[in-house]
C-alpha positions in Angstrom: -45.7 60.5 -28.0 -44.3 60.4 -25.0 -43.6 56.7 -23.0 -46.8 55.0 -23.1 -47.0 52.8 -20.0 -50.5 51.7 -19.5 -50.1 52.6 -15.7 -49.7 56.3 -16.4 -52.1 56.9 -19.5 -55.2 58.7 -18.9 -57.8 58.7 -21.6 -61.0 60.2 -20.0 -61.9 63.5 -22.0 -63.6 65.1 -18.9 -60.4 64.7 -16.9 -58.1 66.1 -19.4 -60.4 69.0 -20.5 -60.3 70.1 -16.5 -56.6 69.7 -16.6 -56.1 71.9 -19.7 -58.8 74.3 -18.1 -56.9 74.5 -14.9 -53.2 74.6 -16.6 -54.3 76.7 -19.6 -50.8 77.6 -20.9 -49.2 75.2 -23.3 -46.0 74.5 -25.7 -47.5 74.6 -29.6 -45.1 72.7 -31.5 -45.2 72.4 -35.2 -42.3 70.7 -37.8 -41.9 72.8 -40.8 -38.9 71.7 -43.3 -36.6 73.9 -41.5 -37.1 72.0 -38.3 -39.2 72.2 -35.1 -40.7 75.4 -33.9 -42.6 76.1 -31.0 -44.4 78.9 -29.3 -45.4 79.1 -25.7 -49.0 80.3 -25.4 -52.2 80.8 -23.2 -55.1 78.4 -24.6 -58.9 78.6 -24.6 -60.4 75.1 -25.0 -64.0 74.8 -26.5 -65.2 71.5 -25.6 -68.2 71.4 -27.9 -66.4 71.3 -31.2 -65.3 68.0 -32.2 -64.8 64.4 -30.3 -61.9 66.0 -28.3 -62.6 69.5 -28.4 -60.6 72.5 -29.9 -58.1 74.5 -28.7 -58.2 78.6 -29.8 -55.3 81.1 -29.2 -53.5 83.5 -31.1 -49.9 84.2 -32.6 -47.9 87.1 -33.3 -48.2 87.9 -37.2 -44.1 87.7 -37.4 -44.1 84.5 -35.8 -43.4 81.9 -38.6 -45.9 79.3 -37.2 -48.8 81.9 -38.4 -48.1 81.1 -41.7 -49.9 77.9 -42.0 -51.6 76.8 -45.6 -55.1 76.9 -45.9 -55.7 73.3 -44.8 -53.4 73.6 -42.0 -50.4 71.8 -40.5 -50.0 68.8 -38.1 -49.1 70.2 -34.7 -48.9 69.2 -31.0 -49.8 71.2 -27.8 -48.3 69.9 -24.6 -49.8 71.2 -21.2 -47.2 70.6 -18.5 -48.7 70.2 -14.9 -47.1 69.9 -11.6 -43.9 67.6 -11.2 -41.3 66.6 -8.9 -38.8 64.6 -7.4 -40.0 61.7 -5.6 -37.6 60.4 -2.8 -37.3 56.6 -1.9 -36.9 57.6 1.8 -40.5 58.5 1.5 -41.2 54.7 1.1 -42.3 52.8 3.6 -41.4 49.8 1.9 -38.0 51.0 2.1 -37.5 49.0 5.3 -38.4 45.7 4.3 -36.7 46.0 0.7 -33.9 48.7 0.4 -33.7 48.1 -3.5 -35.7 51.6 -3.9 -34.3 54.4 -6.0 -35.6 57.9 -6.8 -38.1 58.7 -9.8 -40.1 61.7 -10.9 -43.6 62.0 -10.8 -45.7 64.4 -13.3 -48.8 65.3 -15.2 -48.9 66.0 -18.4 -51.7 66.6 -21.6 -50.8 66.2 -25.1 -53.1 67.6 -27.5 -52.7 66.5 -31.6 -54.4 68.0 -34.6 -54.3 70.2 -37.1 -53.4 73.8 -37.0 -55.7 76.5 -38.5 -55.4 80.3 -38.6 -58.3 82.7 -38.8 -58.5 86.5 -39.2 -62.2 87.4 -38.4 -62.1 90.8 -36.3 -65.1 89.5 -34.2 -63.8 86.2 -33.3 -60.0 87.0 -32.6 -61.6 90.2 -30.6 -63.9 88.1 -28.4 -61.0 85.6 -28.1 -59.1 88.4 -26.3 -61.8 89.3 -24.2 -62.5 85.7 -22.9 -58.5 85.3 -22.2 -58.6 88.5 -20.5 -61.5 88.0 -18.4 -60.4 84.6 -17.4 -56.9 85.9 -15.9 -58.5 89.1 -14.3 -61.3 87.1 -12.5 -60.9 87.4 -9.0 -58.8 90.9 -8.9 -59.8 93.7 -6.7 -58.6 96.1 -9.7 -59.9 94.2 -12.9 -58.4 95.4 -16.2 -60.9 94.5 -19.3 -60.5 95.1 -22.9 -62.8 98.1 -22.9 -60.7 99.9 -20.6 -58.2 100.3 -23.5 -59.0 102.9 -26.4 -61.1 101.0 -28.8 -59.3 102.4 -32.1 -55.9 101.4 -30.1 -57.0 97.8 -29.4 -58.1 97.6 -33.0 -55.0 98.4 -34.4 -52.9 96.4 -32.1 -55.0 93.1 -33.3 -53.6 93.7 -37.0 -50.4 92.6 -35.1 -51.9 89.1 -34.3 -53.4 86.0 -36.0 -56.2 84.1 -34.2 -55.1 80.1 -34.4 -56.9 76.7 -33.6 -56.0 73.2 -33.2 -59.0 71.1 -33.7 -58.2 68.0 -31.5 -57.7 64.5 -33.3 -55.8 63.0 -30.3 -56.1 63.9 -26.6 -54.0 61.9 -24.2 -52.7 62.2 -20.6 -49.3 61.2 -18.8 -50.3 61.0 -15.0 -47.3 59.5 -13.3 -48.4 59.8 -10.0 -46.9 56.7 -8.1 -49.7 54.3 -9.0 -47.4 51.6 -9.7 -46.3 51.8 -5.8 -48.7 50.1 -3.0 -51.2 52.0 -1.1 -48.4 52.8 1.6 -45.7 53.7 -0.7 -48.4 56.0 -3.0 -49.4 57.8 0.6 -45.5 58.1 1.5 -45.0 60.2 -1.9 -47.9 62.2 -1.1 -46.9 63.1 2.3 -43.7 64.1 1.6 -44.2 66.3 -1.2 -47.2 67.8 1.1 -44.3 69.2 3.3 -41.7 70.2 0.3 -40.5 73.4 0.1 -41.9 74.7 -3.4 -45.3 74.9 -4.2 -45.2 73.1 -7.4 -44.3 69.9 -5.2 -47.1 70.8 -2.9 -49.5 71.2 -5.8 -48.3 67.6 -7.2 -49.3 66.2 -3.8 -53.1 67.5 -4.1 -53.2 65.6 -7.4 -51.8 62.4 -6.1 -54.5 62.8 -3.2 -57.3 63.1 -6.0 -56.1 59.5 -7.6 -55.9 57.9 -4.3 -59.6 58.7 -3.6 -60.4 57.5 -7.3 -58.5 54.5 -6.5 -60.4 54.0 -3.4 -63.7 54.8 -4.7 -63.3 52.4 -7.7 
């Protein structure tokens, strides 16, 4: 588990589900006898299955992580959101107190549970359609699974296996300058909002949401 500072912990299921839907891509971590194993995958979240939801994806059959026993293995899926260096020069409070140092703000979601596999062809096909449709949405020239010959798609499906993580623990780490006063938090947001990379500017938007929640609470 990551550093569990209460100031940065997020436990609201609806907030964490929204983050997973938006981030979509996460790293699967398991710990077989040979050591840690990782795979980087797109995931679909079924929020209706289980108290914390169920993550569904697929692996290549040659991937050792697909070789799980029938009762599953303990696993972690980590979703990493926007993150960025925060300069102390952005804090208005620096003028009164020079004892300020840099930090790093970030957003992450950790889902833990049992990883199991499935081979049902219809379910696996529907998963591929769901993943494709989500990522092709909004494109002028959309590609659909049915654009490829069906026999080819079915043949390729023999090389993958479906996986699902039945989430037993779901926690977010939202380090967004909440431990600073309002002026310094706004300074961090404003500095990131004009930073050169999209990742930094995305983090500024997340901090703005946190500011609104603080004001409304």
